[in-house]
N, C-alpha and C positions, 0 to 999 in steps of 0.2 A: 427686502422682493430677492429673491432670489433670481436663477438664468434661464426659469422659466419666460421663454417668450408674452411679451404688456399687450394682454388684451383690449382693445382701442372698440369704441365704439361713435361711429357720427351721428352728432344731430346736427338736422338740417342738409336737404337733398338736392342744394340749386347745382348750379355750373363746375363748382370749386370740390364738390364734397368726391366726383370721382376718384379727381387727383390724387384728394391725401387717403381715396382707397388703393390709386396704385400706390402711391409713397410706403404706405404701412406691408401692404402685399411684399414689394419689391425690400423691403428692410429686412438685417440682419436679426431681429429681438422683438417685433409687432408683429401683430396675427389679429388681423380685424376679424372682429365675434360679432357684429350689433350695430345698426340703425334707427335710426330715429326722423321723425316728420309726420304733421300732419295730414301729409297727401298720404292715402291711401292710398294711392296710385304709383304717387314714386317710394311709398318702401315695399309694396310688390313687386315692382321693376328692380328697384335698386340689391335689393336682398334673394332676387332671383339672379342677378347676374352674378352676383358674389359670392352666393351659396352662404349667405350670412342669415341673421337672425333679425329680424324687421318687426317693428313699433311704433304706432300713433299716440302710445302716452311712453311723457315721460319720465313719472314715477316708474313707469312697470321696465324703460329702459334701462335705467339707471341701478334698478335692480337685477338686471341680469348677471348671471351668475359669474362669468368670464372680464367681468371689465372690469380696467383697472384706471386708462384714461378714456376720457372725453377729447375726442376735437370739434370742437365749435365753427361746425360753418352755417350758419345763422346768417339773416340782414346786419349788419356791426351793431347797430341800433340792440338789437338783443342780446348781444355778449353776455355783456354786464347779467342778466336775468336768467341765462341757462346757465350759464359760470360758476355763479352761484351757488345753486342747487345742488349740480355736480359738487362742485367743493365740500359745503355742508351733508354731502354723502359719502365722502372721503374719497373723491377721483380727482387725481390728478388731471389738468387740462392744457389744451391744444388748440389755440385760438387765431383761427385765419387773420390774417392784416384786414384794419388796423386793430387794434385791438379792442375798441372803443368812436363812438361819434363824440365825446370830450372828455376833457382829461380831469374833470370830476370822478364821471363813470369810471373810466378806465383805473381810477387811483381808486375806489371802490370796489373795481375787480379782484386788485391783484392785494389791496387789504384783507379780504375776505379767504384767498388763497391761502396770504400766511396765516392767517387767525386758526386755517384751520389744516396748517403743516401738509398740505399739496403743493406740488410744482406746478407752475405755469411757466407756458413758452409758448408765442408768439413769431407764426411762419411770416417769413422774411427770408427766403429762399431766394434771392440775387447775391446773398451773402453767400451762397454753399455752390457757386459754379465757380469755373476753375479760373475764365476771366478775371474774373472778381478777384479772387484771391491772389492772382499773379498781379492784380493792377496792384492792389491796398501793398503788396511786398516789395516790390519795384517803389512805389512812394517811401516804403519803412524804411527800406536801405539811403533813398535817393539819392536814387538814377534821375531824379529830372531837376537839382537840386533844390534851391530853396522855394518854396511855392508861393505863389502869388495871387493866383487869382484860379478863378472855375468857372464852367461856363457848364449848365444842364439843362435839359430839354426831353419834354418826353411829349410828343407831336404825334399824335395816333386820329384812330379818325371811328368814334361809334352810330350810327344809324339811329332812329326815332326808334326801328322796331326793337334796339335791344334794351331801352327804359321801357317803353310801356310791356316790353314780355314780362320782366316783374318789375311788379310798379312799383314797390321798396325804394330801386335805384335813381338816383337822383336827388333827394327826396331830405331834407336836413334833418328829420329824427331819425332815421335809419338809416342814411346813408353817411349822412354829415356834411352831406354837399357830392358835390361832382368829379371836376377833371383832375384835379391836384388828391383829399384823400381819400379815391376810387384808383386811379392810372395810374398815380403818381409814388404815392408814398412810398413804394421798393427804391425808386430812383432818389427821393429825400432820405432814405436810411441807407444804401449808400455811399453818399456824400458827407455822413456825419460819422459814419466805421470807419470809413478812410481818413477824414481831414480831421474830425473832432464838433465839436457842439456846436450850433449854430450862438449866436448874440443876437444880433437884430436883424428884421427881414422890415422894410417898404415894398409892400406889392398894390395891382391893381388887376381884377379880377370882371369877369363879365358873361352873359348869358347870351350868347348871337344865332346860334346856328340849328337851338334845340329849347325851342319855346314853349315850351310843356314840364320843363323841369324848374325843380326850387334852386337845386347848386348850378354851377358855373361852370360851365363846357370849355372857357378861358383861361388862364389867368398868367401874369409877369413879377417877378421880383425881383429885386435885388437882396443883397444882403452880408453880411460879413458872419464871418466864424471867429467863436471866443478868439484864434490865436492869431488874427490878425488879417488872416485872406480874405478878400471878398468874391463876388459873384453874382452871376444869373442861372435864374431858373426861369423855365417856361412848362403851364400847360398847358392841354391840349386833346378836343375826343372831338375837335372841326375839321381838321386836317386833311385835306383829300389829295394824291393817296398820300397816306400815312406813311408816316418816317420813322425808322428807326431812333429807339432812344439811345440819344447820345449825352454822356459826358468827358467833357475834355478839362485836363489839369495842367496848367502852366507850370511853369518851373525855370527858376533859371538858366540850366542847364537845357530843357526840353521839353518836350507837352506828353501827355500817357492820355490816351482815349480811348474810353469802351465805349463802343459801338455797336448799343444793342449788347450779342454775344462776345464779338472781340474787343481781345484787348492787343492796342497797337501802340507801343513808345518809340518817340521820335525825340534823341539825344541830339541837339544843339553842336555837339562837338563831334558830333563824327558825320552829322547829315546823312543818320543813316535810320532804318525804321525796324527794330525788331517785335517779335511776337507770333502768336496765332492768327494765319491771315485768311480762316474761316469767312466764309460768306454767312454775312449778317443775314438774322432771319426776321421779317418786317411782320409776318404774320401776326405778332400780336399786338397790334395795332389798328388791325382789322377792325369789320363791324361785328365779327364771330371773334372773341377777344381768347376761343382755348383752340382755335384753328391752330394744329400740326404743336400744339404742345406738348410737353417733353413737359414726365413726370422726377427725371432723376435728381433735381437740383433738392426739391422736396425731398424726396428719400434719403439726398444726403442728410439732412436738415432732421428729418425725423429717427432716423438715425443716431445724430447726435443727442436728441432727446430721451431716447429707451435709453443709452448709455449713461446721460445724467441721471437721471429716474432708478437705473438697480445700484447705479454707487450713489444714489443719496447727493450729489450737487447739482449746484444752478447751472440748467439749463442753458445753449445756447440762446438767445436773444429772449433775454426775460421780459416778462412786465415792467419792471422799471426801465429795462431797454427801452423798449417800445414806447414809451413816454416821450423821449426825442426826438420821435418821427411827428409822432400827433403833435405835439406844443411847438414845430415847425409850422405845423399845415396849419394850426389855430390862433398862431402869431400874423400868418400869412392873408388868414380872415379877419382878421381883425383889422391889420392896417388898411387890407382894400377898405372894409366899411367904412374905415376911419377917416381917410387920408393919409396919419400919421404912423413913421414908424414905429414897433413893436419888438419890444424887447421878451426873447424866448427865455430866455433864463429867469426874470422874472414869471415869465407864466407856471413854469417846473415848480419853482417855489416856494409860490401860492396853497 
């Protein structure tokens, strides 16, 4: 492709679609050209707001003359269907996290994009924040010494209206589950991006405060990574007031903490803390998932995706990369169901 801006169309106009639209609009190499939804009202509102062409027919949407890449923002359990059709039409694919509800469907999606020679990227924007990058670099430098343990938690709140306002949420078919696969998978992705792949998981889960949903609203797990690091993980959409997402990584010389959007490093040699001391934003854990949400991290990832498409290289967070977080989730669910530890590695190799 040339240096001409990449034409992006958004399929699915739920909450996250506007964040994708902002990210593309703010990007260096992308241009928002179209959008598609089965809802005429959503199409009209979205296309008027962004001054683009709107479609209720997916086939007509894929035929838009300036469309190079489809950003799939439909319910998770439909990602495969929308992406397959777009890939067969020769369009590059960006999929909002998680890539799909099951490893089998995710692998089919990856294979389809490969066979049609189109790029596939999965949105995990938490990797593209300054603090997350700084934390990973600090760990790589050995700032806290030899790492032996990690604790991560996503203790947020979603009211019942959150689930009833979009009936696919919390369902097994279209959401894949609840608090773990939807709200917490970014944190699971960060854990493995920073520390390496998961090996074994032992978990428990339940639905305690949202009786009308199929998926879990609380889960806890212990796990071991391939490196031997051990850890704990907790996910909830029941906690009031909601707490900031937290990752604590402990090493022989100190502790690295990601407290929502703030990275702190405490070194036991000097007993001091370093890093940026910005106030943590807990809004993402509120009943309204996009309250005060900023598209900066999405923009950062889209910029790298567009560069990858233009230079014909693999984008950041490929479909294969995204299988690691989905395998962690799948292992957690299987362990909670069977009451036994589950090998993440075996799931990935099936």
